[in-house]
C-alpha positions as CSV (number, residue, x, y, z in Angstrom):
1,M,-12.5,-8.1,19.4
2,R,-13.2,-9.7,16.0
3,T,-10.9,-12.3,14.5
4,L,-8.7,-11.7,11.5
5,Q,-10.8,-14.0,9.4
6,E,-14.0,-12.1,10.2
7,R,-12.4,-8.9,9.2
8,L,-11.0,-10.4,6.0
9,D,-14.5,-11.7,5.2
10,D,-15.9,-8.2,5.5
11,L,-13.5,-6.8,2.8
12,L,-15.3,-8.1,-0.3
13,P,-18.8,-6.9,0.6
14,K,-17.3,-3.6,1.7
15,I,-15.5,-3.1,-1.7
16,Q,-18.5,-4.2,-3.6
17,S,-20.9,-1.8,-1.7
18,A,-22.3,1.3,-3.5
19,D,-20.9,3.5,-0.7
20,F,-17.3,2.3,-1.2
21,L,-16.6,4.5,-4.2
22,K,-17.9,7.6,-2.5
23,G,-15.7,9.7,-0.3
24,H,-15.9,9.4,3.5
25,G,-16.2,12.0,6.2
26,L,-18.1,15.2,6.4
27,T,-16.4,16.7,3.3
28,N,-16.2,13.5,1.3
29,Q,-12.5,13.5,1.4
30,A,-10.5,10.9,-0.6
31,N,-11.1,7.2,-0.2
32,Y,-8.0,6.2,1.7
33,Y,-8.4,3.1,3.8
34,I,-6.2,1.0,6.0
35,F,-6.5,-2.6,6.8
36,S,-4.2,-3.2,9.8
37,Y,-3.3,-6.6,11.1
38,D,-0.9,-8.5,13.3
39,P,2.3,-8.9,11.4
40,K,2.3,-12.6,12.3
41,D,-0.7,-13.0,10.0
42,E,1.1,-11.7,6.9
43,M,0.8,-14.9,4.9
44,M,-2.9,-15.1,5.6
45,V,-3.5,-11.5,4.5
46,R,-1.4,-12.0,1.3
47,E,-3.5,-15.0,0.3
48,H,-6.7,-13.1,0.9
49,V,-5.5,-10.1,-1.2
50,R,-4.8,-12.5,-4.1
51,Y,-8.3,-13.9,-3.6
52,L,-9.8,-10.4,-3.6
53,V,-8.0,-9.5,-6.8
54,D,-9.1,-12.6,-8.6
55,R,-12.6,-12.6,-7.3
56,I,-13.3,-8.9,-8.1
57,N,-11.5,-8.8,-11.5
58,D,-13.0,-12.1,-12.7
59,D,-16.6,-11.2,-11.8
60,P,-18.4,-10.1,-15.0
61,A,-21.3,-8.7,-12.9
62,T,-19.2,-5.9,-11.4
63,A,-17.7,-2.9,-13.0
64,R,-15.0,-2.7,-10.4
65,H,-11.4,-3.5,-11.0
66,V,-8.6,-3.7,-8.5
67,V,-4.9,-3.4,-9.0
68,E,-2.4,-4.6,-6.4
69,F,0.9,-2.7,-5.9
70,D,3.4,-4.6,-3.7
71,L,5.8,-1.8,-2.6
72,Y,8.8,-4.2,-2.4
73,E,8.2,-5.7,-5.8
74,M,7.7,-2.3,-7.3
75,M,11.0,-1.1,-5.8
76,L,12.9,-4.1,-7.3
77,K,11.3,-3.5,-10.7
78,I,12.2,0.2,-10.7
79,L,15.8,-0.5,-9.6
80,K,16.2,-3.2,-12.3
81,E,14.7,-1.0,-15.0
82,K,17.1,1.8,-14.1
83,G,20.0,-0.6,-14.1
84,Y,20.7,-0.1,-10.4
85,L,19.7,-3.4,-8.8
86,D,23.0,-5.2,-9.4
87,K,24.9,-2.0,-8.4
88,N,22.9,-1.9,-5.2
89,F,23.9,-5.5,-4.3
90,A,27.6,-4.7,-5.0
91,M,27.4,-1.5,-3.0
92,E,25.7,-3.2,-0.1
93,E,28.4,-5.9,-0.1
94,K,31.2,-3.3,-0.1
95,Y,29.8,-0.6,2.2
96,G,27.0,-2.3,4.2
97,S,23.3,-1.9,4.5
98,G,23.3,1.7,5.9
99,R,24.7,3.3,2.8
100,I,22.5,1.2,0.5
101,L,19.3,2.3,2.2
102,E,19.9,6.0,1.7
103,A,21.2,5.4,-1.9
104,T,18.1,3.4,-2.8
105,R,15.8,6.1,-1.3
106,R,17.7,8.7,-3.5
107,T,17.3,6.6,-6.6
108,L,13.6,6.1,-6.0
109,R,13.3,9.9,-5.4
110,L,10.8,9.2,-2.6
111,T,8.6,12.2,-1.6
112,Q,10.0,14.3,-4.4
113,D,8.1,15.6,-7.4
114,D,9.4,12.8,-9.5
115,D,8.9,10.0,-6.9
116,Q,9.4,6.8,-8.8
117,V,7.1,4.7,-6.8
118,I,4.2,7.2,-7.3
119,K,5.1,7.4,-11.0
120,Y,5.0,3.6,-11.3
121,I,1.5,3.5,-9.7
122,R,0.3,6.4,-11.9
123,E,1.5,4.6,-15.0
124,H,-0.1,1.3,-14.1
125,V,-3.6,2.4,-12.8
126,S,-6.6,3.5,-14.9
127,P,-9.2,6.0,-13.6
128,G,-11.7,4.4,-11.3
129,E,-9.6,1.3,-10.5
130,I,-9.3,0.4,-6.8
131,I,-5.7,0.5,-5.6
132,L,-4.5,-2.2,-3.1
133,I,-1.1,-1.4,-1.6
134,T,0.8,-4.4,-0.1
135,G,4.4,-5.2,0.8
136,V,4.6,-2.5,3.4
137,G,6.7,-4.6,5.8
138,K,8.9,-6.0,3.1
139,A,9.8,-2.5,1.8
140,F,10.6,-1.0,5.2
141,P,12.7,0.9,6.0
142,I,13.4,2.1,2.5
143,I,9.7,2.9,1.7
144,R,7.6,4.3,4.5
145,S,3.8,3.8,4.3
146,H,2.9,7.4,5.5
147,E,5.0,8.7,2.6
148,I,3.0,6.7,0.1
149,L,-0.3,7.7,1.7
150,N,0.7,11.4,1.7
151,N,1.6,11.3,-2.0
152,I,-0.8,8.7,-3.6
153,F,-3.1,11.5,-4.7
154,K,-0.5,12.3,-7.4
155,A,-1.0,8.8,-8.8
156,S,-4.8,8.3,-8.8
157,D,-7.8,10.2,-9.9
158,N,-9.8,9.9,-6.6
159,S,-9.5,6.1,-6.8
160,P,-10.1,4.3,-3.6
161,V,-6.9,3.1,-1.9
162,I,-6.5,0.3,0.6
163,L,-3.2,0.0,2.4
164,F,-2.6,-3.4,4.0
165,F,-0.6,-2.5,7.1
166,P,1.3,-5.1,9.2
167,G,0.9,-3.3,12.5
168,S,-1.6,-1.0,14.2
169,Y,-3.5,2.1,13.1
170,T,-5.3,4.2,15.7
171,G,-6.9,6.5,13.2
172,Q,-4.0,8.9,13.7
173,E,-0.9,6.9,14.3
174,L,0.7,4.1,12.2
175,V,2.8,1.7,14.2
176,L,4.6,-0.8,11.9
177,F,5.1,-4.3,13.3
178,N,3.3,-2.9,16.4
179,T,6.7,-1.5,17.5
180,V,8.0,1.1,15.0
181,K,6.1,4.4,15.0
182,D,5.9,5.2,11.3
183,D,4.3,8.6,11.5
184,N,1.0,10.3,12.1
185,Y,-1.5,10.0,9.4
186,Y,-5.1,11.4,9.6
187,R,-6.7,11.0,6.2
188,A,-7.3,7.3,6.1
189,V,-10.0,5.3,8.0
190,P,-10.0,1.7,8.9
191,I,-11.8,-0.2,6.1
192,V,-13.4,-2.7,8.5
193,Q,-13.8,-2.5,12.2
194,D,-11.5,-4.5,14.6
């Protein structure tokens, strides 16, 4: 089994390769990738994502551009812009976490036609940009990764998407934190081999 550092080191050449922007599979389906990792390595992965964003976006020799979307940070921005963030804090204090989780999901309109997270991504990505999705663990249980993956096509024009997932992905099953079965998901492939 390869080390996390070896797998992280493979990301930049993979993203810079000519084949990366093409679809994968027999029918060239969308470029949805997952980089799964042990949750204990979260800080190392965060640092490497920052490195990737800086390295790719600051390289004048490449036409590629990446945009990172941290699900948790997006959620906070959306709630603040709508004037709900302080209300959520007050509601949680009064009624507890259980009620606030469902209220926040309703506010974000997750998986609906006007899903606010997907809308935010759509408004902040340009055609051809590579989308990096982080903050999966921080946003759980409000935002579920399979919901984002199932709906990301509404936000991007066939842009490659890499989901950084703190847990395991078998090619069919997402297991958050290596303990919580998120849901089955079949359209993504591991971006680098374990």
